mmCIF file of the N, C-alpha and C atoms, coordinates in Angstrom:
data_MODEL
# 
_entry.id   MODEL 
# 
loop_
_atom_site.group_PDB 
_atom_site.id 
_atom_site.type_symbol 
_atom_site.label_atom_id 
_atom_site.label_alt_id 
_atom_site.label_comp_id 
_atom_site.label_asym_id 
_atom_site.label_entity_id 
_atom_site.label_seq_id 
_atom_site.pdbx_PDB_ins_code 
_atom_site.Cartn_x 
_atom_site.Cartn_y 
_atom_site.Cartn_z 
_atom_site.occupancy 
_atom_site.B_iso_or_equiv 
_atom_site.pdbx_formal_charge 
_atom_site.auth_seq_id 
_atom_site.auth_comp_id 
_atom_site.auth_asym_id 
_atom_site.auth_atom_id 
_atom_site.pdbx_PDB_model_num 
ATOM 1   N N  . MET A 1 1  ? 29.793 17.932  -7.877  1.00 0.00 ? 1  MET A N  1 
ATOM 2   C CA . MET A 1 1  ? 28.311 17.781  -7.755  1.00 0.00 ? 1  MET A CA 1 
ATOM 3   C C  . MET A 1 1  ? 27.863 16.789  -8.970  1.00 0.00 ? 1  MET A C  1 
ATOM 4   N N  . LYS A 1 2  ? 26.928 15.898  -8.610  1.00 0.00 ? 2  LYS A N  1 
ATOM 5   C CA . LYS A 1 2  ? 26.654 14.880  -9.599  1.00 0.00 ? 2  LYS A CA 1 
ATOM 6   C C  . LYS A 1 2  ? 25.507 15.642  -10.438 1.00 0.00 ? 2  LYS A C  1 
ATOM 7   N N  . ASN A 1 3  ? 25.428 15.183  -11.707 1.00 0.00 ? 3  ASN A N  1 
ATOM 8   C CA . ASN A 1 3  ? 24.515 15.589  -12.722 1.00 0.00 ? 3  ASN A CA 1 
ATOM 9   C C  . ASN A 1 3  ? 23.123 15.184  -12.222 1.00 0.00 ? 3  ASN A C  1 
ATOM 10  N N  . VAL A 1 4  ? 22.118 16.044  -12.198 1.00 0.00 ? 4  VAL A N  1 
ATOM 11  C CA . VAL A 1 4  ? 20.753 15.682  -11.725 1.00 0.00 ? 4  VAL A CA 1 
ATOM 12  C C  . VAL A 1 4  ? 20.131 14.547  -12.608 1.00 0.00 ? 4  VAL A C  1 
ATOM 13  N N  . TYR A 1 5  ? 20.493 14.480  -13.773 1.00 0.00 ? 5  TYR A N  1 
ATOM 14  C CA . TYR A 1 5  ? 19.793 13.422  -14.496 1.00 0.00 ? 5  TYR A CA 1 
ATOM 15  C C  . TYR A 1 5  ? 20.431 12.117  -14.229 1.00 0.00 ? 5  TYR A C  1 
ATOM 16  N N  . GLU A 1 6  ? 21.628 12.117  -13.877 1.00 0.00 ? 6  GLU A N  1 
ATOM 17  C CA . GLU A 1 6  ? 22.422 10.811  -13.467 1.00 0.00 ? 6  GLU A CA 1 
ATOM 18  C C  . GLU A 1 6  ? 21.744 10.330  -12.126 1.00 0.00 ? 6  GLU A C  1 
ATOM 19  N N  . VAL A 1 7  ? 21.637 11.239  -11.222 1.00 0.00 ? 7  VAL A N  1 
ATOM 20  C CA . VAL A 1 7  ? 20.887 10.972  -9.889  1.00 0.00 ? 7  VAL A CA 1 
ATOM 21  C C  . VAL A 1 7  ? 19.434 10.393  -10.186 1.00 0.00 ? 7  VAL A C  1 
ATOM 22  N N  . LEU A 1 8  ? 18.762 11.049  -11.060 1.00 0.00 ? 8  LEU A N  1 
ATOM 23  C CA . LEU A 1 8  ? 17.322 10.567  -11.310 1.00 0.00 ? 8  LEU A CA 1 
ATOM 24  C C  . LEU A 1 8  ? 17.340 9.221   -11.918 1.00 0.00 ? 8  LEU A C  1 
ATOM 25  N N  . ARG A 1 9  ? 18.338 8.994   -12.865 1.00 0.00 ? 9  ARG A N  1 
ATOM 26  C CA . ARG A 1 9  ? 18.381 7.633   -13.412 1.00 0.00 ? 9  ARG A CA 1 
ATOM 27  C C  . ARG A 1 9  ? 18.667 6.586   -12.360 1.00 0.00 ? 9  ARG A C  1 
ATOM 28  N N  . GLU A 1 10 ? 19.612 6.850   -11.537 1.00 0.00 ? 10 GLU A N  1 
ATOM 29  C CA . GLU A 1 10 ? 20.035 5.878   -10.421 1.00 0.00 ? 10 GLU A CA 1 
ATOM 30  C C  . GLU A 1 10 ? 18.731 5.578   -9.514  1.00 0.00 ? 10 GLU A C  1 
ATOM 31  N N  . LYS A 1 11 ? 18.049 6.648   -9.149  1.00 0.00 ? 11 LYS A N  1 
ATOM 32  C CA . LYS A 1 11 ? 16.859 6.523   -8.302  1.00 0.00 ? 11 LYS A CA 1 
ATOM 33  C C  . LYS A 1 11 ? 15.758 5.690   -9.053  1.00 0.00 ? 11 LYS A C  1 
ATOM 34  N N  . GLU A 1 12 ? 15.572 5.916   -10.251 1.00 0.00 ? 12 GLU A N  1 
ATOM 35  C CA . GLU A 1 12 ? 14.593 5.143   -11.057 1.00 0.00 ? 12 GLU A CA 1 
ATOM 36  C C  . GLU A 1 12 ? 15.014 3.669   -11.086 1.00 0.00 ? 12 GLU A C  1 
ATOM 37  N N  . GLN A 1 13 ? 16.266 3.426   -11.232 1.00 0.00 ? 13 GLN A N  1 
ATOM 38  C CA . GLN A 1 13 ? 16.772 2.110   -11.245 1.00 0.00 ? 13 GLN A CA 1 
ATOM 39  C C  . GLN A 1 13 ? 16.662 1.353   -9.820  1.00 0.00 ? 13 GLN A C  1 
ATOM 40  N N  . GLN A 1 14 ? 16.811 2.145   -8.797  1.00 0.00 ? 14 GLN A N  1 
ATOM 41  C CA . GLN A 1 14 ? 16.577 1.520   -7.526  1.00 0.00 ? 14 GLN A CA 1 
ATOM 42  C C  . GLN A 1 14 ? 15.081 1.367   -7.255  1.00 0.00 ? 14 GLN A C  1 
ATOM 43  N N  . LEU A 1 15 ? 14.300 2.144   -7.864  1.00 0.00 ? 15 LEU A N  1 
ATOM 44  C CA . LEU A 1 15 ? 12.842 1.896   -7.629  1.00 0.00 ? 15 LEU A CA 1 
ATOM 45  C C  . LEU A 1 15 ? 12.418 0.745   -8.418  1.00 0.00 ? 15 LEU A C  1 
ATOM 46  N N  . VAL A 1 16 ? 12.996 0.459   -9.550  1.00 0.00 ? 16 VAL A N  1 
ATOM 47  C CA . VAL A 1 16 ? 12.574 -0.815  -10.360 1.00 0.00 ? 16 VAL A CA 1 
ATOM 48  C C  . VAL A 1 16 ? 13.143 -1.988  -9.550  1.00 0.00 ? 16 VAL A C  1 
ATOM 49  N N  . THR A 1 17 ? 14.324 -1.966  -8.976  1.00 0.00 ? 17 THR A N  1 
ATOM 50  C CA . THR A 1 17 ? 14.802 -3.033  -8.266  1.00 0.00 ? 17 THR A CA 1 
ATOM 51  C C  . THR A 1 17 ? 13.960 -3.281  -7.045  1.00 0.00 ? 17 THR A C  1 
ATOM 52  N N  . MET A 1 18 ? 13.573 -2.299  -6.304  1.00 0.00 ? 18 MET A N  1 
ATOM 53  C CA . MET A 1 18 ? 12.691 -2.454  -5.182  1.00 0.00 ? 18 MET A CA 1 
ATOM 54  C C  . MET A 1 18 ? 11.334 -2.969  -5.507  1.00 0.00 ? 18 MET A C  1 
ATOM 55  N N  . GLN A 1 19 ? 10.728 -2.582  -6.639  1.00 0.00 ? 19 GLN A N  1 
ATOM 56  C CA . GLN A 1 19 ? 9.439  -3.139  -7.075  1.00 0.00 ? 19 GLN A CA 1 
ATOM 57  C C  . GLN A 1 19 ? 9.549  -4.620  -7.290  1.00 0.00 ? 19 GLN A C  1 
ATOM 58  N N  . LYS A 1 20 ? 10.758 -5.092  -7.905  1.00 0.00 ? 20 LYS A N  1 
ATOM 59  C CA . LYS A 1 20 ? 10.831 -6.551  -8.142  1.00 0.00 ? 20 LYS A CA 1 
ATOM 60  C C  . LYS A 1 20 ? 10.938 -7.222  -6.816  1.00 0.00 ? 20 LYS A C  1 
ATOM 61  N N  . GLU A 1 21 ? 11.713 -6.729  -5.891  1.00 0.00 ? 21 GLU A N  1 
ATOM 62  C CA . GLU A 1 21 ? 11.738 -7.281  -4.594  1.00 0.00 ? 21 GLU A CA 1 
ATOM 63  C C  . GLU A 1 21 ? 10.450 -7.398  -3.879  1.00 0.00 ? 21 GLU A C  1 
ATOM 64  N N  . VAL A 1 22 ? 9.623  -6.354  -3.852  1.00 0.00 ? 22 VAL A N  1 
ATOM 65  C CA . VAL A 1 22 ? 8.402  -6.345  -3.348  1.00 0.00 ? 22 VAL A CA 1 
ATOM 66  C C  . VAL A 1 22 ? 7.466  -7.431  -3.950  1.00 0.00 ? 22 VAL A C  1 
ATOM 67  N N  . ASP A 1 23 ? 7.541  -7.550  -5.244  1.00 0.00 ? 23 ASP A N  1 
ATOM 68  C CA . ASP A 1 23 ? 6.727  -8.481  -5.946  1.00 0.00 ? 23 ASP A CA 1 
ATOM 69  C C  . ASP A 1 23 ? 7.173  -9.894  -5.596  1.00 0.00 ? 23 ASP A C  1 
ATOM 70  N N  . ALA A 1 24 ? 8.405  -10.144 -5.430  1.00 0.00 ? 24 ALA A N  1 
ATOM 71  C CA . ALA A 1 24 ? 8.854  -11.473 -5.072  1.00 0.00 ? 24 ALA A CA 1 
ATOM 72  C C  . ALA A 1 24 ? 8.454  -11.804 -3.636  1.00 0.00 ? 24 ALA A C  1 
ATOM 73  N N  . LEU A 1 25 ? 8.439  -10.877 -2.704  1.00 0.00 ? 25 LEU A N  1 
ATOM 74  C CA . LEU A 1 25 ? 8.053  -11.088 -1.332  1.00 0.00 ? 25 LEU A CA 1 
ATOM 75  C C  . LEU A 1 25 ? 6.472  -11.321 -1.250  1.00 0.00 ? 25 LEU A C  1 
ATOM 76  N N  . ARG A 1 26 ? 5.706  -10.643 -2.043  1.00 0.00 ? 26 ARG A N  1 
ATOM 77  C CA . ARG A 1 26 ? 4.351  -10.906 -2.162  1.00 0.00 ? 26 ARG A CA 1 
ATOM 78  C C  . ARG A 1 26 ? 4.041  -12.393 -2.644  1.00 0.00 ? 26 ARG A C  1 
ATOM 79  N N  . ILE A 1 27 ? 4.917  -12.930 -3.432  1.00 0.00 ? 27 ILE A N  1 
ATOM 80  C CA . ILE A 1 27 ? 4.712  -14.294 -3.886  1.00 0.00 ? 27 ILE A CA 1 
ATOM 81  C C  . ILE A 1 27 ? 5.051  -15.278 -2.691  1.00 0.00 ? 27 ILE A C  1 
ATOM 82  N N  . VAL A 1 28 ? 6.252  -15.002 -2.077  1.00 0.00 ? 28 VAL A N  1 
ATOM 83  C CA . VAL A 1 28 ? 6.808  -15.891 -1.124  1.00 0.00 ? 28 VAL A CA 1 
ATOM 84  C C  . VAL A 1 28 ? 6.095  -15.861 0.170   1.00 0.00 ? 28 VAL A C  1 
ATOM 85  N N  . ALA A 1 29 ? 5.670  -14.659 0.625   1.00 0.00 ? 29 ALA A N  1 
ATOM 86  C CA . ALA A 1 29 ? 5.047  -14.557 1.947   1.00 0.00 ? 29 ALA A CA 1 
ATOM 87  C C  . ALA A 1 29 ? 3.965  -15.525 2.272   1.00 0.00 ? 29 ALA A C  1 
ATOM 88  N N  . PRO A 1 30 ? 2.976  -15.743 1.399   1.00 0.00 ? 30 PRO A N  1 
ATOM 89  C CA . PRO A 1 30 ? 1.891  -16.696 1.746   1.00 0.00 ? 30 PRO A CA 1 
ATOM 90  C C  . PRO A 1 30 ? 2.554  -18.128 1.902   1.00 0.00 ? 30 PRO A C  1 
ATOM 91  N N  . LEU A 1 31 ? 3.543  -18.441 1.096   1.00 0.00 ? 31 LEU A N  1 
ATOM 92  C CA . LEU A 1 31 ? 4.113  -19.728 1.184   1.00 0.00 ? 31 LEU A CA 1 
ATOM 93  C C  . LEU A 1 31 ? 4.852  -19.955 2.537   1.00 0.00 ? 31 LEU A C  1 
ATOM 94  N N  . LEU A 1 32 ? 5.554  -18.863 2.974   1.00 0.00 ? 32 LEU A N  1 
ATOM 95  C CA . LEU A 1 32 ? 6.236  -18.960 4.197   1.00 0.00 ? 32 LEU A CA 1 
ATOM 96  C C  . LEU A 1 32 ? 5.221  -19.027 5.431   1.00 0.00 ? 32 LEU A C  1 
ATOM 97  N N  . GLU A 1 33 ? 4.122  -18.326 5.223   1.00 0.00 ? 33 GLU A N  1 
ATOM 98  C CA . GLU A 1 33 ? 3.125  -18.296 6.236   1.00 0.00 ? 33 GLU A CA 1 
ATOM 99  C C  . GLU A 1 33 ? 2.498  -19.611 6.489   1.00 0.00 ? 33 GLU A C  1 
ATOM 100 N N  . ASP A 1 34 ? 2.242  -20.296 5.316   1.00 0.00 ? 34 ASP A N  1 
ATOM 101 C CA . ASP A 1 34 ? 1.699  -21.716 5.387   1.00 0.00 ? 34 ASP A CA 1 
ATOM 102 C C  . ASP A 1 34 ? 2.649  -22.599 6.035   1.00 0.00 ? 34 ASP A C  1 
ATOM 103 N N  . GLU A 1 35 ? 3.852  -22.489 5.761   1.00 0.00 ? 35 GLU A N  1 
ATOM 104 C CA . GLU A 1 35 ? 5.005  -23.390 6.245   1.00 0.00 ? 35 GLU A CA 1 
ATOM 105 C C  . GLU A 1 35 ? 5.073  -23.175 7.848   1.00 0.00 ? 35 GLU A C  1 
ATOM 106 N N  . VAL A 1 36 ? 4.822  -21.962 8.405   1.00 0.00 ? 36 VAL A N  1 
ATOM 107 C CA . VAL A 1 36 ? 4.863  -21.788 9.765   1.00 0.00 ? 36 VAL A CA 1 
ATOM 108 C C  . VAL A 1 36 ? 3.751  -22.450 10.437  1.00 0.00 ? 36 VAL A C  1 
ATOM 109 N N  . LYS A 1 37 ? 2.445  -22.354 9.788   1.00 0.00 ? 37 LYS A N  1 
ATOM 110 C CA . LYS A 1 37 ? 1.247  -22.925 10.322  1.00 0.00 ? 37 LYS A CA 1 
ATOM 111 C C  . LYS A 1 37 ? 1.236  -24.342 10.338  1.00 0.00 ? 37 LYS A C  1 
ATOM 112 N N  . THR A 1 38 ? 1.844  -24.896 9.331   1.00 0.00 ? 38 THR A N  1 
ATOM 113 C CA . THR A 1 38 ? 1.842  -26.424 9.194   1.00 0.00 ? 38 THR A CA 1 
ATOM 114 C C  . THR A 1 38 ? 3.316  -26.853 9.161   1.00 0.00 ? 38 THR A C  1 
ATOM 115 N N  . PRO A 1 39 ? 3.725  -27.536 10.226  1.00 0.00 ? 39 PRO A N  1 
ATOM 116 C CA . PRO A 1 39 ? 5.108  -28.032 10.317  1.00 0.00 ? 39 PRO A CA 1 
ATOM 117 C C  . PRO A 1 39 ? 5.369  -29.152 9.338   1.00 0.00 ? 39 PRO A C  1 
ATOM 118 N N  . ALA A 1 40 ? 6.490  -29.246 8.859   1.00 0.00 ? 40 ALA A N  1 
ATOM 119 C CA . ALA A 1 40 ? 6.902  -30.241 7.941   1.00 0.00 ? 40 ALA A CA 1 
ATOM 120 C C  . ALA A 1 40 ? 6.796  -31.681 8.655   1.00 0.00 ? 40 ALA A C  1 
ATOM 121 N N  . PRO A 1 41 ? 6.354  -32.692 7.944   1.00 0.00 ? 41 PRO A N  1 
ATOM 122 C CA . PRO A 1 41 ? 6.197  -33.942 8.572   1.00 0.00 ? 41 PRO A CA 1 
ATOM 123 C C  . PRO A 1 41 ? 7.520  -34.514 9.257   1.00 0.00 ? 41 PRO A C  1 
ATOM 124 N N  . ILE A 1 42 ? 8.648  -34.263 8.656   1.00 0.00 ? 42 ILE A N  1 
ATOM 125 C CA . ILE A 1 42 ? 9.829  -34.691 9.279   1.00 0.00 ? 42 ILE A CA 1 
ATOM 126 C C  . ILE A 1 42 ? 10.082 -33.987 10.648  1.00 0.00 ? 42 ILE A C  1 
ATOM 127 N N  . SER A 1 43 ? 9.790  -32.603 10.610  1.00 0.00 ? 43 SER A N  1 
ATOM 128 C CA . SER A 1 43 ? 10.050 -31.868 11.931  1.00 0.00 ? 43 SER A CA 1 
ATOM 129 C C  . SER A 1 43 ? 9.070  -32.424 12.982  1.00 0.00 ? 43 SER A C  1 
ATOM 130 N N  . GLN A 1 44 ? 7.860  -32.754 12.567  1.00 0.00 ? 44 GLN A N  1 
ATOM 131 C CA . GLN A 1 44 ? 6.930  -33.346 13.625  1.00 0.00 ? 44 GLN A CA 1 
ATOM 132 C C  . GLN A 1 44 ? 7.438  -34.759 14.054  1.00 0.00 ? 44 GLN A C  1 
ATOM 133 N N  . GLN A 1 45 ? 7.975  -35.545 13.217  1.00 0.00 ? 45 GLN A N  1 
ATOM 134 C CA . GLN A 1 45 ? 8.453  -36.871 13.643  1.00 0.00 ? 45 GLN A CA 1 
ATOM 135 C C  . GLN A 1 45 ? 9.626  -36.659 14.571  1.00 0.00 ? 45 GLN A C  1 
ATOM 136 N N  . LEU A 1 46 ? 10.550 -35.722 14.168  1.00 0.00 ? 46 LEU A N  1 
ATOM 137 C CA . LEU A 1 46 ? 11.685 -35.508 15.083  1.00 0.00 ? 46 LEU A CA 1 
ATOM 138 C C  . LEU A 1 46 ? 11.362 -35.116 16.439  1.00 0.00 ? 46 LEU A C  1 
ATOM 139 N N  . HIS A 1 47 ? 10.280 -34.115 16.415  1.00 0.00 ? 47 HIS A N  1 
ATOM 140 C CA . HIS A 1 47 ? 9.806  -33.536 17.704  1.00 0.00 ? 47 HIS A CA 1 
ATOM 141 C C  . HIS A 1 47 ? 9.286  -34.587 18.504  1.00 0.00 ? 47 HIS A C  1 
ATOM 142 N N  . GLN A 1 48 ? 8.490  -35.540 17.917  1.00 0.00 ? 48 GLN A N  1 
ATOM 143 C CA . GLN A 1 48 ? 7.786  -36.563 18.707  1.00 0.00 ? 48 GLN A CA 1 
ATOM 144 C C  . GLN A 1 48 ? 8.850  -37.544 19.220  1.00 0.00 ? 48 GLN A C  1 
ATOM 145 N N  . ALA A 1 49 ? 9.772  -37.938 18.363  1.00 0.00 ? 49 ALA A N  1 
ATOM 146 C CA . ALA A 1 49 ? 10.854 -38.849 18.856  1.00 0.00 ? 49 ALA A CA 1 
ATOM 147 C C  . ALA A 1 49 ? 11.640 -38.220 19.967  1.00 0.00 ? 49 ALA A C  1 
ATOM 148 N N  . ASN A 1 50 ? 12.029 -36.969 19.900  1.00 0.00 ? 50 ASN A N  1 
ATOM 149 C CA . ASN A 1 50 ? 12.790 -36.352 20.983  1.00 0.00 ? 50 ASN A CA 1 
ATOM 150 C C  . ASN A 1 50 ? 11.935 -36.218 22.224  1.00 0.00 ? 50 ASN A C  1 
ATOM 151 N N  . ALA A 1 51 ? 10.622 -36.025 22.033  1.00 0.00 ? 51 ALA A N  1 
ATOM 152 C CA . ALA A 1 51 ? 9.738  -35.971 23.249  1.00 0.00 ? 51 ALA A CA 1 
ATOM 153 C C  . ALA A 1 51 ? 9.660  -37.278 24.048  1.00 0.00 ? 51 ALA A C  1 
ATOM 154 N N  . LYS A 1 52 ? 9.603  -38.331 23.146  1.00 0.00 ? 52 LYS A N  1 
ATOM 155 C CA . LYS A 1 52 ? 9.550  -39.763 23.846  1.00 0.00 ? 52 LYS A CA 1 
ATOM 156 C C  . LYS A 1 52 ? 10.907 -40.009 24.549  1.00 0.00 ? 52 LYS A C  1 
ATOM 157 N N  . LYS A 1 53 ? 12.096 -39.436 23.947  1.00 0.00 ? 53 LYS A N  1 
ATOM 158 C CA . LYS A 1 53 ? 13.330 -39.681 24.605  1.00 0.00 ? 53 LYS A CA 1 
ATOM 159 C C  . LYS A 1 53 ? 13.695 -38.774 25.809  1.00 0.00 ? 53 LYS A C  1 
ATOM 160 N N  . GLY A 1 54 ? 12.749 -37.736 25.950  1.00 0.00 ? 54 GLY A N  1 
ATOM 161 C CA . GLY A 1 54 ? 12.851 -36.777 27.001  1.00 0.00 ? 54 GLY A CA 1 
ATOM 162 C C  . GLY A 1 54 ? 13.826 -35.617 26.626  1.00 0.00 ? 54 GLY A C  1 
ATOM 163 N N  . VAL A 1 55 ? 14.171 -35.514 25.363  1.00 0.00 ? 55 VAL A N  1 
ATOM 164 C CA . VAL A 1 55 ? 15.047 -34.516 24.915  1.00 0.00 ? 55 VAL A CA 1 
ATOM 165 C C  . VAL A 1 55 ? 14.189 -33.158 24.653  1.00 0.00 ? 55 VAL A C  1 
ATOM 166 N N  . LEU A 1 56 ? 14.532 -32.095 25.267  1.00 0.00 ? 56 LEU A N  1 
ATOM 167 C CA . LEU A 1 56 ? 13.819 -30.901 25.034  1.00 0.00 ? 56 LEU A CA 1 
ATOM 168 C C  . LEU A 1 56 ? 14.446 -30.146 23.944  1.00 0.00 ? 56 LEU A C  1 
ATOM 169 N N  . PRO A 1 57 ? 13.647 -29.408 23.168  1.00 0.00 ? 57 PRO A N  1 
ATOM 170 C CA . PRO A 1 57 ? 14.148 -28.584 22.057  1.00 0.00 ? 57 PRO A CA 1 
ATOM 171 C C  . PRO A 1 57 ? 14.917 -27.389 22.491  1.00 0.00 ? 57 PRO A C  1 
# 
């Protein structure tokens, strides 16, 4: 059986790690959302060129 204090320490460390991950996602999520709303210029150019050639995505 594990020591209860060891389990508590592990869970606290997991909580710290998860909080860092959540903070990072809060920073990145708006950037990714903007990227989805506004396609990159290269992507637009490729899409337009393929459309002219009759190539479907």
